[in-house]
N, C-alpha and C positions, 0 to 999 in steps of 0.2 A: 503494500500500498505506499509507505513511504518513497520506494524508488519510484512508483509510477506518479505521484505527486511532484517528486524534485525534477523527474523530465517533462511534466508538464510547465512547473516552473520556469524551467530553463528553456522550454521553448517559448515562452511570455515574454521572458527577461530579453532574450537575445532581438528580437526585432525593435523592442523599446529603442535598447542600448544602442543598435544599428541606427533605427531615424534620429535618436538624438546627436548620435555624430555627424550622420548628414546635415541635421539643420545647421550644426555649429560650423560646419564647411561652408554652408552655402552663406550664412552671417559673416565668416570670415571673408570671402569672397566679394558678396557686398561692402565691406568697411573697405577693402582695398580699392575696388571700384570706384568708391566714393572720394578715396584719398587721390587716386590717380585723376579724375574728373578736375576736383579741385585746385591740384597741381600744373595741369596743362592748361588752364586759362591764362592769358596775361592781363594781370592787373598791376601794373606798376605803381600807383597813386597809393591802392590798397595793401601792396606789400609792402612800402614804406613806415604807413601807419600800424601794420600786424607787427611788424619788426621791431618797433619803438615798445608797441604795448608789451610782446612777449619779453623784451629785456629788462623793460623796467619791471616785472613780476619776479623775476628771478630773485632766487631767497625772498621772496614775501615782501620785499622793499615797498610796493604799489602799497601793501597793506599796513605796512608800519606806517609807512605816508599817514595813510586814511585815519588810522587808530589815533595818530599822534595828533590830526586836525579834531577830530571828533571828540574826544577826550579835552582838548582845551577849550572848545567854541561850548561842547554841549552839556556841561555842568555836570552834576551825579551820574543824570543818565547817560551822558555821553562817557561817563568813565567808565560806568557799568559794561555798556555796549562796546568800548575798546577792549578793555577786557573780556569780555567773553567772544568777541572775536579773532583776539590772538591766542586764547588759549583754545579755539576750536581749531585755527590754524596748526598750533600745533600739534592735537591731537589727528587731525587729517592726515598729516604730515607722517608722523610715526605710521598708523594705517597704512597709509598708501606706500610709503619709502621700506620700511621695515617686514612689512607683514604680506603685503600683496604682492608687490614686485617681484619677492622671491619665489612667491609660490606661483604665478602666473608664469613668469619666466620669459614673455612675449618680446622675440627681437623687435629692435628700432625698425622707420621705415628705411628702404633706402631711396633716398630723394633722386626719382628719374632726373632723365638730361633735361625734360620738358621745364623743370622746376627754373623759376626766373631766377639770375644771379643774385640778385638783391637779397632773394631769400635765403641766401646762404649764411648770410652776416649773422643769422642766429645758429650759434653753436649747436651743434647733435650730441646730445649728452651720452655719457656710457651706459646707465643706469636701462634696466627692463624699461620697456614701453607702456606695459599695462601696470598701473592707470595712470591718468595724468597727474603729476602731484600739484602742477600749476592748476590745474582745474579745481582741484580737490582742497587746494589752500583758499582760492577766487570764491569757490560758492561756501567753504566753512564760513568766510567772515563776513560774505553778504547776507547769511541766512541766519547768524548769531547776530549781526549789528540790527538785521532789519527786525529781529523778533523783540529787542529793547527799544530800537525806533523806529516805529513802522513808516516815517515820511521818508526814510532814506530805501527803504526796501526795495521799490522799483529803480533808481539810478544805480545801486550796488548790486543786484540782479543783473540789468544791462552790462554793466561793468565786468560782472562774473563771465557771462556768456561770453563779453568779446574776448578775453583773456583766454577761454578754453577754446575758442574757436581760434585764436592767433596761434595754437600750439599747432592745429593741424594746418592751417594756410602756410605755416613757414615751414611744415615738411617734416617736424620732429615727433608728432603723434598720429596716430590714426584717429579717425571720427570716434570708434568704440572707445579707446582710452581715456579720451575728453569726457566723454559720457560717463564711463565709469567712475571717474577721478570726481565728476560733480556732484555723482549719487553719495559718495563717502564723504563729501563736503560737509555734503546736507545733514547726512546721517550725522556725522561727530557733532556738528553745529546743535543739531538738536540735542543730542546726546548731555552736553554741556548746558545747554541753557535750562534743561530739567534738573538737573543735579545743581545747580547753582539755584534755582528757584526752593529746592527741599532745604537748602541750606540756610 
C-alpha cells in the first residue's frame, strides 16, 4: 500500500516540479529580453540622467542626504522618519547582500555591444546580481519615511522607482533584480516600522 502511494506521489510531484522549472525558465527569458530591449534603445539624454542618479545612490548617499534634510527641517516627526528610514536601509542591505545574494547567486548581466557608451560610466559591481541592493535601499527608505510623513510618500516612491530603474537602464541589473530588491526594501521597512511602533 505504501509503495503504491509513494509511486502515485512521485508521478504527481515530477510534473509539478518540471512545470515550475519551465515557468522559471520562461520568466528568466522574459527578464533578459526586457533587459536587452532597454539596452538597445538610444536615449542619450536619459542615459546621462540615469547614470547620475544611479551613482548618487551608491552607498545610500542619496538617502543619507535626504535623511539629513528631513531630520533638520521636519522637527520631531522628521527626526523619527529619518531614523526609521536609515534603520530600514540598513536592514534591507543586510538581507540583500548577506542573505539573498549568496543564496541566489545570479550572475550580473553582460552588457551588450548595443549599450550606449555613456551607460558604461556606471561601474559593473562584482557582487551577485539578485537582488538589486540599490532598489532595496531606495524602497526601504521611501516606505519607512512615508509611513511617518505621508506627505513625502509619493515623491519618495517616485525617486525610489527612478533609482531602481536606473540600475536596469545602466545595464548593471536585470529588471527582476530591481523588482526583488524593491520588495525586500518595502518588507524591511514595514518590519522596522512595526517594531518601532511597539517600542
